[in-house]
GUKENU-946162 format. One record per residue (C-alpha): residue number from 1; residue in three letters; chain; x, y, z. Coordinates in steps of 0.02 Angstrom, whole numbers, plus 50000, padded with zeros to 5 digits. Each point is the difference from the previous one (the first is absolute). Layout:
N
<node k="NUM" r="Ala" c="A" X="X" Y="Y" Z="Z"/>
...
//
This chain:
282
<node k="1" r="Met" c="A" X="59786" Y="60329" Z="56675"/>
<node k="2" r="Lys" c="A" X="49905" Y="50078" Z="50143"/>
<node k="3" r="Arg" c="A" X="50000" Y="49937" Z="50177"/>
<node k="4" r="Val" c="A" X="49875" Y="50045" Z="50140"/>
<node k="5" r="Leu" c="A" X="50066" Y="49951" Z="50166"/>
<node k="6" r="Phe" c="A" X="49885" Y="50059" Z="50144"/>
<node k="7" r="Gly" c="A" X="49930" Y="50168" Z="49950"/>
<node k="8" r="Thr" c="A" X="49861" Y="50058" Z="49879"/>
<node k="9" r="Asn" c="A" X="50032" Y="50121" Z="49863"/>
<node k="10" r="Glu" c="A" X="49898" Y="50060" Z="49850"/>
<node k="11" r="Thr" c="A" X="50052" Y="49860" Z="49897"/>
<node k="12" r="Gln" c="A" X="49945" Y="49888" Z="50135"/>
<node k="13" r="Lys" c="A" X="49831" Y="50091" Z="50007"/>
<node k="14" r="Asp" c="A" X="49977" Y="49979" Z="49813"/>
<node k="15" r="Glu" c="A" X="50038" Y="49820" Z="50016"/>
<node k="16" r="Gln" c="A" X="49876" Y="49988" Z="50143"/>
<node k="17" r="Val" c="A" X="49865" Y="50089" Z="49895"/>
<node k="18" r="Ser" c="A" X="50040" Y="49892" Z="49856"/>
<node k="19" r="Lys" c="A" X="49984" Y="49847" Z="50107"/>
<node k="20" r="Ser" c="A" X="49836" Y="50068" Z="50074"/>
<node k="21" r="Ser" c="A" X="49931" Y="50031" Z="49828"/>
<node k="22" r="Arg" c="A" X="50046" Y="49828" Z="49943"/>
<node k="23" r="Ala" c="A" X="49918" Y="49926" Z="50152"/>
<node k="24" r="Ser" c="A" X="49841" Y="50101" Z="49969"/>
<node k="25" r="Gly" c="A" X="49999" Y="49945" Z="49819"/>
<node k="26" r="Lys" c="A" X="50018" Y="49821" Z="50053"/>
<node k="27" r="Leu" c="A" X="49858" Y="50019" Z="50124"/>
<node k="28" r="Ala" c="A" X="49888" Y="50080" Z="49870"/>
<node k="29" r="Cys" c="A" X="50040" Y="49861" Z="49880"/>
<node k="30" r="Ile" c="A" X="49960" Y="49870" Z="50133"/>
<node k="31" r="Leu" c="A" X="49834" Y="50084" Z="50038"/>
<node k="32" r="Leu" c="A" X="49956" Y="50004" Z="49815"/>
<node k="33" r="Ile" c="A" X="50038" Y="49817" Z="49985"/>
<node k="34" r="Leu" c="A" X="49891" Y="49963" Z="50151"/>
<node k="35" r="Val" c="A" X="49856" Y="50101" Z="49929"/>
<node k="36" r="Met" c="A" X="50010" Y="49914" Z="49833"/>
<node k="37" r="Thr" c="A" X="50009" Y="49831" Z="50086"/>
<node k="38" r="Ala" c="A" X="49843" Y="50043" Z="50097"/>
<node k="39" r="Val" c="A" X="49910" Y="50049" Z="49842"/>
<node k="40" r="Val" c="A" X="50049" Y="49839" Z="49913"/>
<node k="41" r="Leu" c="A" X="49945" Y="49897" Z="50150"/>
<node k="42" r="Ser" c="A" X="49836" Y="50093" Z="50006"/>
<node k="43" r="Cys" c="A" X="49967" Y="49963" Z="49817"/>
<node k="44" r="Ser" c="A" X="50046" Y="49819" Z="50022"/>
<node k="45" r="Ser" c="A" X="49884" Y="49982" Z="50149"/>
<node k="46" r="Ala" c="A" X="49863" Y="50079" Z="49900"/>
<node k="47" r="Ala" c="A" X="50031" Y="49874" Z="49865"/>
<node k="48" r="Ile" c="A" X="50011" Y="49854" Z="50120"/>
<node k="49" r="Leu" c="A" X="49861" Y="50047" Z="50121"/>
<node k="50" r="Ala" c="A" X="49850" Y="50021" Z="49889"/>
<node k="51" r="Gly" c="A" X="49860" Y="50098" Z="50071"/>
<node k="52" r="Pro" c="A" X="49828" Y="49922" Z="50033"/>
<node k="53" r="Thr" c="A" X="49904" Y="49947" Z="49844"/>
<node k="54" r="Ala" c="A" X="49847" Y="50099" Z="49967"/>
<node k="55" r="Thr" c="A" X="49840" Y="49903" Z="50036"/>
<node k="56" r="Pro" c="A" X="49909" Y="49969" Z="49835"/>
<node k="57" r="Thr" c="A" X="49832" Y="50077" Z="49979"/>
<node k="58" r="Ala" c="A" X="49860" Y="49872" Z="50021"/>
<node k="59" r="Thr" c="A" X="49897" Y="49991" Z="49843"/>
<node k="60" r="Glu" c="A" X="49829" Y="49922" Z="50021"/>
<node k="61" r="Val" c="A" X="49967" Y="49863" Z="49871"/>
<node k="62" r="Pro" c="A" X="49815" Y="49966" Z="49975"/>
<node k="63" r="Pro" c="A" X="49961" Y="49815" Z="50032"/>
<node k="64" r="Thr" c="A" X="49972" Y="49893" Z="49847"/>
<node k="65" r="His" c="A" X="49820" Y="49944" Z="49986"/>
<node k="66" r="Thr" c="A" X="49993" Y="49809" Z="50013"/>
<node k="67" r="Pro" c="A" X="49842" Y="49942" Z="49913"/>
<node k="68" r="Gln" c="A" X="49892" Y="49884" Z="50101"/>
<node k="69" r="Pro" c="A" X="49986" Y="49827" Z="49920"/>
<node k="70" r="Thr" c="A" X="49839" Y="49975" Z="49909"/>
<node k="71" r="Ala" c="A" X="49898" Y="49861" Z="50079"/>
<node k="72" r="Thr" c="A" X="49977" Y="49870" Z="49864"/>
<node k="73" r="Glu" c="A" X="49878" Y="49862" Z="50043"/>
<node k="74" r="Val" c="A" X="50072" Y="49832" Z="49948"/>
<node k="75" r="Pro" c="A" X="49865" Y="49869" Z="49982"/>
<node k="76" r="Pro" c="A" X="50049" Y="49838" Z="50089"/>
<node k="77" r="Thr" c="A" X="50060" Y="49862" Z="49884"/>
<node k="78" r="Ala" c="A" X="49876" Y="49860" Z="49996"/>
<node k="79" r="Thr" c="A" X="50083" Y="49841" Z="50063"/>
<node k="80" r="Pro" c="A" X="49947" Y="49862" Z="49881"/>
<node k="81" r="Lys" c="A" X="49915" Y="49856" Z="50082"/>
<node k="82" r="Pro" c="A" X="50096" Y="49837" Z="49984"/>
<node k="83" r="Thr" c="A" X="49941" Y="49894" Z="49857"/>
<node k="84" r="Asn" c="A" X="49922" Y="49838" Z="50053"/>
<node k="85" r="Thr" c="A" X="50121" Y="49871" Z="49932"/>
<node k="86" r="Arg" c="A" X="49921" Y="49831" Z="49990"/>
<node k="87" r="Thr" c="A" X="50120" Y="49863" Z="50049"/>
<node k="88" r="Pro" c="A" X="49948" Y="49833" Z="49927"/>
<node k="89" r="Leu" c="A" X="49984" Y="49858" Z="50121"/>
<node k="90" r="Pro" c="A" X="50134" Y="49867" Z="49981"/>
<node k="91" r="Thr" c="A" X="49955" Y="49859" Z="49885"/>
<node k="92" r="Ser" c="A" X="49965" Y="49840" Z="50091"/>
<node k="93" r="Thr" c="A" X="50149" Y="49883" Z="49993"/>
<node k="94" r="Val" c="A" X="49906" Y="49849" Z="50063"/>
<node k="95" r="Asn" c="A" X="50059" Y="49844" Z="49910"/>
<node k="96" r="Pro" c="A" X="49850" Y="49929" Z="49907"/>
<node k="97" r="Ser" c="A" X="50064" Y="49825" Z="50044"/>
<node k="98" r="Ile" c="A" X="49958" Y="50035" Z="50182"/>
<node k="99" r="Gly" c="A" X="49816" Y="50022" Z="49960"/>
<node k="100" r="Met" c="A" X="50005" Y="49849" Z="49885"/>
<node k="101" r="Met" c="A" X="50075" Y="49888" Z="50134"/>
<node k="102" r="Ser" c="A" X="49880" Y="50064" Z="50131"/>
<node k="103" r="Asp" c="A" X="49853" Y="49960" Z="49884"/>
<node k="104" r="Leu" c="A" X="50073" Y="49828" Z="49963"/>
<node k="105" r="Ala" c="A" X="50013" Y="49962" Z="50186"/>
<node k="106" r="Lys" c="A" X="49818" Y="50052" Z="50024"/>
<node k="107" r="Lys" c="A" X="49947" Y="49889" Z="49855"/>
<node k="108" r="Leu" c="A" X="50093" Y="49849" Z="50072"/>
<node k="109" r="His" c="A" X="49926" Y="50037" Z="50170"/>
<node k="110" r="Gly" c="A" X="49826" Y="50005" Z="49924"/>
<node k="111" r="Glu" c="A" X="50033" Y="49830" Z="49921"/>
<node k="112" r="Gly" c="A" X="50055" Y="49926" Z="50166"/>
<node k="113" r="His" c="A" X="50186" Y="49983" Z="49962"/>
<node k="114" r="Leu" c="A" X="50053" Y="50132" Z="50129"/>
<node k="115" r="Thr" c="A" X="49938" Y="50046" Z="50173"/>
<node k="116" r="Ser" c="A" X="50061" Y="50182" Z="49994"/>
<node k="117" r="Thr" c="A" X="50047" Y="50129" Z="49869"/>
<node k="118" r="Asn" c="A" X="50102" Y="50140" Z="50082"/>
<node k="119" r="Gly" c="A" X="50179" Y="49999" Z="49940"/>
<node k="120" r="Val" c="A" X="50159" Y="50090" Z="49949"/>
<node k="121" r="Tyr" c="A" X="50054" Y="50010" Z="49818"/>
<node k="122" r="Lys" c="A" X="50173" Y="49971" Z="49927"/>
<node k="123" r="Arg" c="A" X="50065" Y="49983" Z="49821"/>
<node k="124" r="Leu" c="A" X="50135" Y="49866" Z="49981"/>
<node k="125" r="Pro" c="A" X="50141" Y="50000" Z="49870"/>
<node k="126" r="Thr" c="A" X="49977" Y="49911" Z="49835"/>
<node k="127" r="Tyr" c="A" X="50054" Y="49818" Z="49997"/>
<node k="128" r="Asp" c="A" X="50085" Y="49933" Z="49842"/>
<node k="129" r="Glu" c="A" X="50087" Y="49830" Z="50009"/>
<node k="130" r="Ser" c="A" X="50042" Y="49847" Z="49895"/>
<node k="131" r="Trp" c="A" X="50036" Y="49825" Z="50069"/>
<node k="132" r="Ala" c="A" X="50062" Y="49848" Z="49902"/>
<node k="133" r="Gln" c="A" X="50000" Y="49849" Z="50117"/>
<node k="134" r="Ile" c="A" X="49869" Y="49870" Z="49967"/>
<node k="135" r="Asn" c="A" X="49873" Y="49969" Z="50139"/>
<node k="136" r="Trp" c="A" X="50075" Y="50130" Z="50117"/>
<node k="137" r="Phe" c="A" X="49941" Y="50168" Z="50061"/>
<node k="138" r="Gln" c="A" X="50080" Y="50150" Z="50084"/>
<node k="139" r="Trp" c="A" X="49936" Y="50159" Z="50081"/>
<node k="140" r="Arg" c="A" X="50058" Y="50175" Z="50038"/>
<node k="141" r="Pro" c="A" X="49953" Y="50077" Z="50169"/>
<node k="142" r="Thr" c="A" X="49907" Y="50165" Z="49992"/>
<node k="143" r="Gly" c="A" X="50060" Y="50056" Z="50171"/>
<node k="144" r="Glu" c="A" X="49819" Y="50016" Z="50057"/>
<node k="145" r="Glu" c="A" X="49931" Y="49905" Z="50149"/>
<node k="146" r="Thr" c="A" X="49814" Y="49971" Z="50025"/>
<node k="147" r="Asn" c="A" X="49881" Y="49852" Z="50012"/>
<node k="148" r="Ala" c="A" X="49843" Y="50101" Z="49964"/>
<node k="149" r="Phe" c="A" X="50003" Y="50085" Z="49830"/>
<node k="150" r="Val" c="A" X="49937" Y="50019" Z="49822"/>
<node k="151" r="Leu" c="A" X="50134" Y="49989" Z="49864"/>
<node k="152" r="Arg" c="A" X="49962" Y="50047" Z="49819"/>
<node k="153" r="Thr" c="A" X="50112" Y="50003" Z="49845"/>
<node k="154" r="Asp" c="A" X="50002" Y="49991" Z="49810"/>
<node k="155" r="Val" c="A" X="50097" Y="49844" Z="49947"/>
<node k="156" r="Ser" c="A" X="50073" Y="49943" Z="49835"/>
<node k="157" r="Trp" c="A" X="50092" Y="49837" Z="49968"/>
<node k="158" r="Asp" c="A" X="50094" Y="49906" Z="49866"/>
<node k="159" r="Ser" c="A" X="50070" Y="49824" Z="49986"/>
<node k="160" r="Ala" c="A" X="50153" Y="49955" Z="49894"/>
<node k="161" r="Ser" c="A" X="49928" Y="49827" Z="49960"/>
<node k="162" r="Asp" c="A" X="49835" Y="49942" Z="49925"/>
<node k="163" r="Thr" c="A" X="50028" Y="49830" Z="50083"/>
<node k="164" r="Ala" c="A" X="50042" Y="50064" Z="50175"/>
<node k="165" r="Asn" c="A" X="49917" Y="49927" Z="50156"/>
<node k="166" r="His" c="A" X="49864" Y="50131" Z="49993"/>
<node k="167" r="Phe" c="A" X="49927" Y="49947" Z="50167"/>
<node k="168" r="Asn" c="A" X="50164" Y="50057" Z="50080"/>
<node k="169" r="Ser" c="A" X="50017" Y="50157" Z="49893"/>
<node k="170" r="Gly" c="A" X="49925" Y="50164" Z="50057"/>
<node k="171" r="Cys" c="A" X="50007" Y="50155" Z="50109"/>
<node k="172" r="Gly" c="A" X="49935" Y="50030" Z="50176"/>
<node k="173" r="Phe" c="A" X="50033" Y="50049" Z="50182"/>
<node k="174" r="Val" c="A" X="50079" Y="49934" Z="50160"/>
<node k="175" r="Phe" c="A" X="49904" Y="50057" Z="50155"/>
<node k="176" r="Asn" c="A" X="49988" Y="49973" Z="50187"/>
<node k="177" r="Glu" c="A" X="50184" Y="49951" Z="49993"/>
<node k="178" r="Lys" c="A" X="50072" Y="49962" Z="50170"/>
<node k="179" r="Asp" c="A" X="50172" Y="49956" Z="49934"/>
<node k="180" r="His" c="A" X="50080" Y="49927" Z="49843"/>
<node k="181" r="Asp" c="A" X="49927" Y="49826" Z="50033"/>
<node k="182" r="Asn" c="A" X="49826" Y="50043" Z="50065"/>
<node k="183" r="Phe" c="A" X="49877" Y="50098" Z="49892"/>
<node k="184" r="Tyr" c="A" X="49855" Y="49993" Z="49877"/>
<node k="185" r="Met" c="A" X="50014" Y="50022" Z="49812"/>
<node k="186" r="Val" c="A" X="49867" Y="50038" Z="49869"/>
<node k="187" r="Tyr" c="A" X="50017" Y="50004" Z="49810"/>
<node k="188" r="Leu" c="A" X="49904" Y="49980" Z="49838"/>
<node k="189" r="Gly" c="A" X="50070" Y="49857" Z="49895"/>
<node k="190" r="Leu" c="A" X="50009" Y="50014" Z="49811"/>
<node k="191" r="Asp" c="A" X="49890" Y="49845" Z="49997"/>
<node k="192" r="Gly" c="A" X="49855" Y="50108" Z="50067"/>
<node k="193" r="Glu" c="A" X="50009" Y="49935" Z="50181"/>
<node k="194" r="Ala" c="A" X="49999" Y="50116" Z="50152"/>
<node k="195" r="Asn" c="A" X="50114" Y="49930" Z="50136"/>
<node k="196" r="Ile" c="A" X="50027" Y="50034" Z="50186"/>
<node k="197" r="Met" c="A" X="50138" Y="49901" Z="50087"/>
<node k="198" r="Arg" c="A" X="50058" Y="49992" Z="50180"/>
<node k="199" r="Phe" c="A" X="50184" Y="49970" Z="50038"/>
<node k="200" r="Lys" c="A" X="50062" Y="49942" Z="50169"/>
<node k="201" r="Gly" c="A" X="50179" Y="49957" Z="50042"/>
<node k="202" r="Gly" c="A" X="50053" Y="50033" Z="49821"/>
<node k="203" r="Tyr" c="A" X="49875" Y="49879" Z="49920"/>
<node k="204" r="Tyr" c="A" X="49822" Y="50026" Z="49944"/>
<node k="205" r="Asp" c="A" X="49878" Y="49902" Z="50106"/>
<node k="206" r="Ala" c="A" X="49836" Y="50065" Z="49926"/>
<node k="207" r="His" c="A" X="49944" Y="50043" Z="49825"/>
<node k="208" r="Trp" c="A" X="49833" Y="50075" Z="49952"/>
<node k="209" r="His" c="A" X="49960" Y="50028" Z="49817"/>
<node k="210" r="Lys" c="A" X="49850" Y="50042" Z="49894"/>
<node k="211" r="Lys" c="A" X="49970" Y="50017" Z="49815"/>
<node k="212" r="Tyr" c="A" X="49986" Y="50181" Z="49951"/>
<node k="213" r="Gly" c="A" X="49989" Y="49988" Z="49810"/>
<node k="214" r="Lys" c="A" X="50105" Y="50028" Z="49847"/>
<node k="215" r="Val" c="A" X="50142" Y="50124" Z="50013"/>
<node k="216" r="Gly" c="A" X="50124" Y="50069" Z="49875"/>
<node k="217" r="Asn" c="A" X="50134" Y="49870" Z="49961"/>
<node k="218" r="Pro" c="A" X="50146" Y="50017" Z="49975"/>
<node k="219" r="Ser" c="A" X="49968" Y="50188" Z="50022"/>
<node k="220" r="Gly" c="A" X="49858" Y="50090" Z="50088"/>
<node k="221" r="Gly" c="A" X="49948" Y="50119" Z="50136"/>
<node k="222" r="Ala" c="A" X="49867" Y="50034" Z="50132"/>
<node k="223" r="Glu" c="A" X="49957" Y="50099" Z="50155"/>
<node k="224" r="Phe" c="A" X="50040" Y="49907" Z="50162"/>
<node k="225" r="Val" c="A" X="49921" Y="50039" Z="50169"/>
<node k="226" r="Leu" c="A" X="50040" Y="49911" Z="50163"/>
<node k="227" r="Ala" c="A" X="49898" Y="50036" Z="50157"/>
<node k="228" r="Val" c="A" X="50061" Y="49928" Z="50165"/>
<node k="229" r="Gln" c="A" X="49923" Y="50025" Z="50172"/>
<node k="230" r="Asp" c="A" X="49967" Y="49891" Z="50152"/>
<node k="231" r="Gly" c="A" X="50070" Y="49843" Z="49916"/>
<node k="232" r="Lys" c="A" X="49889" Y="50018" Z="49846"/>
<node k="233" r="Phe" c="A" X="50085" Y="50015" Z="49830"/>
<node k="234" r="Thr" c="A" X="49907" Y="50055" Z="49843"/>
<node k="235" r="Phe" c="A" X="50087" Y="50006" Z="49830"/>
<node k="236" r="Leu" c="A" X="49915" Y="50092" Z="49857"/>
<node k="237" r="Val" c="A" X="50049" Y="50004" Z="49815"/>
<node k="238" r="Asp" c="A" X="49927" Y="50142" Z="49895"/>
<node k="239" r="Gly" c="A" X="49872" Y="50035" Z="50136"/>
<node k="240" r="Glu" c="A" X="49941" Y="49821" Z="50013"/>
<node k="241" r="Val" c="A" X="50030" Y="49892" Z="50153"/>
<node k="242" r="Ala" c="A" X="50118" Y="49861" Z="49944"/>
<node k="243" r="Ile" c="A" X="50024" Y="49910" Z="50168"/>
<node k="244" r="Thr" c="A" X="49962" Y="50028" Z="50185"/>
<node k="245" r="Val" c="A" X="50086" Y="49909" Z="50144"/>
<node k="246" r="Thr" c="A" X="49987" Y="50015" Z="50189"/>
<node k="247" r="Asp" c="A" X="50153" Y="49944" Z="50097"/>
<node k="248" r="Ala" c="A" X="50093" Y="50063" Z="50154"/>
<node k="249" r="Lys" c="A" X="50148" Y="49884" Z="50017"/>
<node k="250" r="Ile" c="A" X="50130" Y="50134" Z="49962"/>
<node k="251" r="Asn" c="A" X="49987" Y="50174" Z="50073"/>
<node k="252" r="Gly" c="A" X="50146" Y="50094" Z="49923"/>
<node k="253" r="Lys" c="A" X="49987" Y="50177" Z="49931"/>
<node k="254" r="Lys" c="A" X="50127" Y="50016" Z="49859"/>
<node k="255" r="Leu" c="A" X="49941" Y="50029" Z="49822"/>
<node k="256" r="Gly" c="A" X="50091" Y="49956" Z="49837"/>
<node k="257" r="Leu" c="A" X="49978" Y="49988" Z="49810"/>
<node k="258" r="Thr" c="A" X="50030" Y="49833" Z="49913"/>
<node k="259" r="Ile" c="A" X="50044" Y="49922" Z="49833"/>
<node k="260" r="Asn" c="A" X="49973" Y="49814" Z="49965"/>
<node k="261" r="Ser" c="A" X="50098" Y="49919" Z="49860"/>
<node k="262" r="Gly" c="A" X="49943" Y="49845" Z="49904"/>
<node k="263" r="Thr" c="A" X="50149" Y="49999" Z="49882"/>
<node k="264" r="Asn" c="A" X="50187" Y="50025" Z="49998"/>
<node k="265" r="Lys" c="A" X="50002" Y="50053" Z="49818"/>
<node k="266" r="Asp" c="A" X="50072" Y="50169" Z="49957"/>
<node k="267" r="Phe" c="A" X="49930" Y="50130" Z="50123"/>
<node k="268" r="Gly" c="A" X="49878" Y="49873" Z="50072"/>
<node k="269" r="Thr" c="A" X="49848" Y="50096" Z="50065"/>
<node k="270" r="His" c="A" X="49987" Y="50189" Z="50004"/>
<node k="271" r="Cys" c="A" X="49885" Y="50097" Z="50118"/>
<node k="272" r="Arg" c="A" X="49968" Y="50186" Z="50008"/>
<node k="273" r="Met" c="A" X="49891" Y="50081" Z="50132"/>
<node k="274" r="Glu" c="A" X="49965" Y="50186" Z="49994"/>
<node k="275" r="Asn" c="A" X="49880" Y="50120" Z="50086"/>
<node k="276" r="Ile" c="A" X="50019" Y="49897" Z="50158"/>
<node k="277" r="Asp" c="A" X="49878" Y="50071" Z="50127"/>
<node k="278" r="Leu" c="A" X="50001" Y="49944" Z="50182"/>
<node k="279" r="Trp" c="A" X="49858" Y="50038" Z="50121"/>
<node k="280" r="Lys" c="A" X="50052" Y="49956" Z="50177"/>
<node k="281" r="Leu" c="A" X="49844" Y="49967" Z="50103"/>
<node k="282" r="Arg" c="A" X="49993" Y="50072" Z="50175"/>
//
């Protein structure tokens, strides 16, 4: 084992050269590494930092020819004229009974039974009653109030007895009724008599009657007309004046339909009034 204390000898020189050579080799190796590193970095940069893209060459494309639209003349569509639709006029709904009652009022006026003819028409409900109490009568109010009117109806009657009191059997009207005890009553008896009676205080105090003629008995029918105005009463049977009375003792306005019974047998007396036409005079 060799020792070098302070001095330099050949062996020391060789060791120094050897050390110098090793140092130079190390330096050269370091430089080579640095150069290679630089080359690698340069290649990487070239890969990462791409150069500018070449501008593409502009190629002129000829414009496509767009054909002009052909002008096509469209003839205007003829608008059809609206068809004339004929709307029929509404059918008249005038009740023929109105004209009939107006004509009847004019006829009675011409014969002197009425002083005026203008009026208002109303159809009343059918009346159909039987009454079996001898020598009694009853009436049903119509709900109408007037003391100037023409009343017309088709009447049929029937008696349950051939031996009834025919003078008290029949059909008719209550008129100018003031209340239940004060009124006039008219009827055609099955004995052929036309009767007008005045009742005051619940009792009759006047009785006018006139022979009309033969009527159906125990069954029959006729047209009744009663005209009342200014205290004059005219009762017609089948268009013929049966009795006329002038009286002004009672001035009520209620109107009713009556049945007079001359027998208490079975149904007694039956009265039916239909097509009841009322002409209220103005």
